N, C-alpha and C positions, 0 to 999 in steps of 0.2 A: 839640738837646742829646742827648748820648749817654745810654744807659740806665744807665750805672754812675756817672756823675758829674753834679754839679749845682752851678753857681756861684751863690752867694747873697751878699747884702750882709754885709760884715764889720763888726765894731765899729770905731769911729773909731780910727785909728792902727794897725789890724791888717790886714795884707795878706790879701786874699781868696784862698782856696785851694779847689780842688775837693775834694769829700768823697766818699770811697769808699762806694758803696752796699753793697759786699760786706763792709765792715768798719765797722759802725755805731758802733764805739767810738772811731773817729777823729773827734774833735770839731774844730769850726772854732775857730781862734784858740788860746787858751791851754788847755793840758791841765790839768785840775784834778779832784781827788777830795777829798771831805770827810775830815777828820782822824780821825773816829770812824766806827763801823759805820753805814752809811746807814739800816739798820732802826731803830737807836736814834733817829736824827733823825726818821724817819717816824712812829714811835710818839709822840715828843714833840710834834710839830706836830699830829698827829691828835688828841691829847688836848685841845689848845686848841681845835681846830676843832669837835670833838664838843661841847664845852661851849657854844660859840656857836650851833651849829645846833640843839641841844636847846632853847635859849631861844626859838627862833622858834615853838615849839608848846607848851612846858610850861605857859604861863600860860593857855591856852585854857579849860580846865575850871575854873580858879580865879576867873574873872571875876565870878560871882555873889557869891563870898566877899569879893573885893576891893571890889565895889560896896557890899555891906552894911557892911563894916568902915570904909569911908571916906565913908559917907553920900552915895553917888552912885547914879544909876540904872544898870541893866545896859547901856543904850545908851551912856551916858557912859563906862562901864568898858571898852567895846570899843576906846576910843582907846589903852588900854594896849598892845594888839596893833598898832594902826595906826601909832602914833608910833614904835615900834621898827622896823617894816617900812620906813617911809618913810626914816628915818635910815640904816638898813642898806643900802637900795637906792641911796642917794646915794653912800655911801662905797665900795661894792663895786667899781665900775670905776676907782676912784682909786688902787688899790694900786700900779700901775705907776709913776705919777707920784711918789707919796709915797716909794716905795723908792729912786727916783733922787735924791730930796732928802735922805733920812735914812740910806739903806742899808736893805736888806731886813730883816736881822735886827733892827736898831734899831726899824724901823717895826712889825714883828711884836710885839716886846716892848712898845712903846708901846701897841699895840692891846690886848694882854693886860692891861696895867696899867689902862688906861681902863675896860675891860670889868669887871674885878674890883672896882675902886673904885665904879663905877656900880651894880654888883650889890648891894653893901653899902648904898648910898644908897637903892636901890629897896626893900630890905628894911626900912629904918627910916622910909620916907616917911610923914609924918603926914597927908597930904592927897592927893587925886587930882591936882590941878595939879602938885604937886612930884613925884609919882610919874611923871607924864608927862614932865616935864623930865629926870628921871633915866633914863627909858627911852630918850629921844632920845640921851642921852650914851652909854648902854649899846649902843644900836644902832650908833652911830658907831664905837665901839671894836670891836664884833663884825664890822662890815662889812669891815674889812681883814684879818681872821683867816683866812677861808676861802680867798681867792685866794693869800695869802702861804703858807699851809700847802701848797697844791697846787704853787705855783711852787718852793718849797724841795724838795719831793719830786722834782719833775721834774729839777732840777739835781743832786740828790744821788745819783741812780741812773743807771747806764749805760742807754742807750736800750732795749736788749733786755730789761732787767729793770724798766723803768718801768711796764709794765702791772701787775706784781705790787704795786708801790707804790700805783698808782692804785686797786687793789682795796681796799687799806686805807682810802684816802680815800673811795672809793665807799661802803664800809661805814659810815663816819661820816655821809656826806651822806644816805644812804637810811635807815639805822637810827635815827638820832637823832630825826627828826621822827615816826617811828612810835612810839617809846616815850615821847616827850614827854608826850602827854596822859595816858597811864597813870601815869607817875611823878608828874606834876603832881597828878592826882586823889588818888593815895595820900598824898602829902605833905600836901595840903590837908585831907583827911579825918582824918588822924592827928595832924597838928601844926598848922601855920598856913600861910596862903598866903605869908607872908613868907619861909618857908624855901625856896620855889622859887627865890628869889634868893640866899639865904645859902649854899646848897650850892655856888654857883659860887666862893665865896671860897677854900676850901682847894685846889680844882682849879686856880684861877687862880694861886695862890701857887706850887704845884708846877710848873705850866707855865712860869711866869716863871723859876724856878730852873733848870729843865732846858734851856730855850731859851738862856739866857745862857751856860750851860756847854758845850752840845753843838753849837749851830748857828753856822756861819760863812757869810759871804757869799763866793760865787765871785768871782774877780778882775774879771769883766766887770760886776758889780753894785757900783757905787761911789756913795756918797752925795755930793751936791754941794749944800751948803746955800746957796750963792750963788744957786741957781735960785729961791729964795723971792721974790727981787726981781722975777723975771720970771714970777711965777705967773699962770696963765690964769684970772683972776677972772671974766671974762665967761663962759667955758666952764663954770666951777663954778656960776655963777648959772643958766645955762640948764639944767644937769643937775639942780639942786635943784628948779627949777620943774617940769621934766618928770616927775621921779620922784615928787615930792610930789603932783602932779596925778594921775598914774597910780594910785598906791597908794591915795589917798583915794577916787578914783572907784571902784576895784575893791572896796575894803573896805566902802564905804558905799552902793554902788549898789543892791543888792537891798533894803536897809533903806529907801531913799528912792525906790523905784520907778524907778530908773535915769534915763533921759533925760526922763522926765516931770517931774523935779525940776530947778529952776534951780540948786540947789546942785551937783548932779552935772554938769550942763552946763557950769558954771563951771570945774570941775576937769578936765573933758574938754578944754575949750578951752586951759587952762593946759598940759596934757600935750602937745597938738598944737603949741602955740606954742613950748614949751620944747624939744621934740624937734627940731622944724624948725630952730630957732635953733642948737641944739647941733650938729647934723650940718653945717649950713652953715659955722659958725664953726670947729669943730674940724678940718674937712677942710683949711682954708686956713692954720691957725695953725702957726707954725714949731715951737713947743714945746707941743703940746696936752696937756691932762690925759688924754685918751683918744685913743689912736692909731687912729683909724677907718680909716686907710689899710691896716691889716692885713686888712681885708675884701677887698682886691684879691687876696689869696691865696685861690684857689677853694676848696680843702679847708677852710680855716679858716672861711670864710663859710658853707659847707654845714654844717660841724660846729656852728657857733653856732646855726643854725636848728634842726638836729636836737636839740641839747642843750636848747634852749628848750622843745621839745615833750616831751622826756624828763622835764625838770623838771616840766612841766605834768602829765604822766601820773602821776608819782610823787606829787605833792602832791594831785591830784584823787583818786587811789586812797586815800591816807591819810585824806582827809576823808569820802569817799563811804561807805565801809563802816561806820565807827563811827557816822556820822550815821544810816544805815539801821537799824543794830541798836538804837540808842537811840530813834529815832522810832517804829519799827514793831514791833520785837521786845521793847521794854521793858527793855533793858539799862541799867544805870547806867554812869557814865563809866569806872569801874574795870574792870567786866566787858567793856565794849566795847573797852577798851584791851588787855585780856588776850587777846581774840580775835585781836589782831594779833601776839601773841608768837611763835606758831609760824612766822610769816613772817620774823620777825627771826632765828630759829634757822636757817631755810633759807638766809637771806641770808649768814650767817656761813659756811655750808658752801660755797655756790656762788660767792661773791665771789673766794676764792683760785683756784678753778678757772678762772673767767673771766679773772683776771689772768694766770694761767699760759698760757691760750689765746692771749692777745695776742702772746706771743712766738713762737707757732707758726702762727697764722692771721692773715690780713690783716684790718685794721679794717673794711673794707667787707663782707667775708664775715660777720664776727661781728655787725655792725650789722644786716644783712639777716636773719640767723638770729634775733637778738633781737626785731626788730619782727615777724617771722613768728610767734614765740611770743606776742607781744602780741595779735595777731589771734585766735589760739586762746584765749588767756586771757580776753579781753573777751567773746568769744562764749560761753564757758563761764560767765562771771559773769552774763550776761544770762539764762542758763537756770536757774542755781541760786539766784538772788536772789529769794526768795519769803517769804511770811508763815509758812511752816512750817520755815524754815531753822534747823537746830540749831546749838548752839555749836561742835560738832565740824565741821560743814559750813562755818561761818563761818571757823573756823581754817584749814581746808584751802583755802578760797578765797583767803585771804591768802597761803598758801604758793605757790599757783599764780600769784598776781599778782606775787610777788617774783622768781620764777625768771628772767623775761626781763631784768629791770633791770640786773643786773651786766654782761651781754654788751653791752647798748646803752651803758650809762654809761661803762664802762672803754674800750671800743673807740673811742667818739666823743671822749672826753677825750684818749686817746693820739693819735688821728689829728689832733687840733687842733694838736699841737706839731710834727707832721711837716712838714719843709720851712720852718719858721719860723726866723728868726735867733735865736740863743741869747740875745742881749741883750734880746729882746722877751718872754722867758718870763713876766715879771711882768704885762705887758699881756695876754698870752694867758690867763693864769690869771684875771685880773680880769674879762675880758670873758666867758669861758666860765661863770664862776660868776654873773656878773651876768645873763646871758640865762637861765640855769637858774632863778634866783630869780624873774625877771620872768615867765617861762613858767609857773611854779608859781602865782603870784598871778593871772595871766590865766585859766588853765584852772580854777582853783578857783571863780572868779567865774562863768565861763561854765557849768560843769557844775552849780553850785548853781542858777543861773537856769534852766537847761534842765530840771532835775528839777521845779522849780515849774511851768514852762510846760507840760511834757508831762503832769504830774499833772492840771493843770486841763483839758487837752484830753481826757484819759481820763475825768475826772469827768463832763464834759458828755456824752460818748458813753455812759457807763454809766447815766446818769440817764434816757436814752431807754428803757432796759429797765424802768424803774420807773414804768410807766404803768398806769392802771386796766384797760386792755385786755389787759395781759400776764397770761396764765393762771398762768405760773410765779411771777411776782411776787405775785399775789393769793394763791396757795396758800402761799407762804413767809410772807407777811404774816399770813395767817389762823392758820397754825400757831404762829408766834411770839407773836401776840397772845393766843391761847388759853393758851399756856404761861406767859407773863408775867402775864396776868390772874389765873391761878390762884395765882400766887406773891404778887402785890402788889395784887390787887384789879382787878375788871373795868374800872373807870373809868380806871385807869392803864395797862392793858395795851396799848391801841392806840398811845398816845404813846410808851411805852417801846419798842415794837416798831419804830415808825418811826425813832426815834433810833438803835436798834441797827443797823438796815439802813443808815441813812445813814452811820454810823461805819464799817461794813464797806465801803461804797462808797468812802469817802475813803481807807481803808487800801489797797484794791485799786488805786485810782488812783495813790496815792503809790508803791506797789510797781512798777507799770507805768512810772511816770516814771523810776525808777532803772534799770529794765531797758532803756528806750529810750536813756538816757545811756550805758550800757555798750555798746550796739550802735553808737552814734555814735563812741565811742572805738575800737571795732573797725574801723569804716570809716576813721577817721583813721590807724590803724596800717597799713592797706593802702597809703595814700598815702605813709607814711614808708618802707615797703619800697622803693617806686619811687624816692624821693629818695635813699635810701642807695646806689643804683647810680650816682649822680652823683659819689660819692667816688672819688678816684684809688685804684687798687689798689696801695697801698704794700706793700713787703716787711715781714713781721713784724719787730719790733724796731727800726724806724727811729725816729730822733729828730730834733731840730732840724738843719736843713741836709741832710736825707736825701733830698730830692726836690724837684723843681720843682712848685709848687702853684698857679701863677698860672692 
C-alpha cells in the first residue's frame, strides 16, 4: 500500500475510494458538515457528558448521610455506587448498536431524558431498595451519554481539529471525577444528600433543549428500527453477566476479603463465564451488539489497552490522594477535595495546549511524552507523600499528577479513530469509553488492595524494631512514659506510651504503603512508554480512513 493512500471499507452502497493522506479533509463517502458551529455542538454534548461523569463520584462522600436517612448500614449504602456502575458499564459499549437502531441524536436525547428523570426519582426515593432501582435506571441512561458525546464531537470536526475537540471532552472526563467528591461533600454538608441528584435536573433540561436544536446525525448514521426484531439478546445477556460480575467483584472484593469469600468467587466466575461467552458469540454474530472485529485494527487494539490503563491511572490518582489526606493527615472530605482544585485549574490550562499539539505532533510521540511524564510524576509522588505533607504540597502534587493526563488522553483518543471506517465512529467511541471505565474500576480495586497489603508488610517489619533489646525503642518508650505519666498519672503512663507508639507505627506503615503503590504506578508507566512505540506513527490531523491500521 502506498504511503499516501489507503483503501478502507466503505459504507454499504458507497463506492470505496482512496483517501489522500495529504488532505485529511477529504472524507470517505458523503461530504458532510454540521449546520451550526461545531464548537456549539461540542459544548452542548460536553455539558451532558459532564453531568453524567460527575455522578460517578459525587455520591461517594454522601453515603453515611444516605445510610442514616434511609435506615440502612454504611455497607448497604455502598450499593448506591455499585448499582450505578454496574448499569453504566453494561450500557457503555452498546451505544453503537443503539444509535443504528434509533439514530445517534435520538439515542443521545433518550439517554439525557432517562438520566434526568431517574435523577429526580433518586432525589425523592423514600427507601434504599427504591433508591437502588432508580440508580440502576440512572446508570443505564448515563451509560450512553459518554460515548455518544465523543462520537458526535469526532464527526462534527475536521480531522485536523479533532484533537482540540477531544481536549474539551478530556476536560470533562478528567475534571468531573476530581470535583465530584468536593461538590458532593459541600452539598451534603450545607443542604441534603438528595440535592446531589436534584442538581442534575436543570442541567438535564438545558442539555435536552440544546441537543434537540443543535445536533444532527451525519448521513452515514441512520436509525433502522426494524433491527429491534434481530436484536442480539444472547450477546446482551453475556454482557450483563460479565459486567455485573466484574463490577460487584471489584467494588465488594476488599470488603469481603477477595477470593477467600465464596460471594466474590461467584461473581469472579460470572465475569469469566460472561466475558468468554460474549467474545465467542459476538465474534461470529452477523449483527453484533459490540463489533469486536474492530480489534483487528492494530492501532485501535493498542489504543484500547492504553486507554484502559490511562483510565485506571486517572481514577486511582483521584482516589489515592484524598484517601491519604483523610486517613493520615486528618482532612475532612471537603478539605481533601479542595486539595484537588489546583489540579483542575492546571488541567483547564494544559488540555487546550495538548489538543492543539495533536494537530502538530503525532499521537505516538505525544503518548510517549505523556507516559514519560507519568514516570516522573509517580516517582515524585512517592517522595513527597509523607505525614508532614502540607496542604500546599498536596495541592502541588495534584497539579503535577494532572500535567501528563491531557497528552495521553487526547493523543490515544485521537489515534483510536485513525484508519477506522467513519460509519464505525459510534462503536469506536463506545469501546474506548468502556475500556477506560473498566480500567478505572480495576486499578482502583488493585491499588486499594495494594495499599492495605504493603502497609501490613511494613507494619510487620517495623514491629521488629519494637523489641525489648532495642536501645532506641527503650529510650523512646521511657521518655514517652515519663512525659505521659506526669500528665495523666504514673499508672497510665506506660499504657498510653505503648498505644501512642503503636499508633505512630500504623501511620508510618500506611504511609509507606501509599509510597509503594506510587512506585508501582511509576514502573507501570515505564511499560506504557514501551507499548506506546507499538502505535503506528500517524501524521498529525489524520482521521477516519487516514491510514492502514491492521
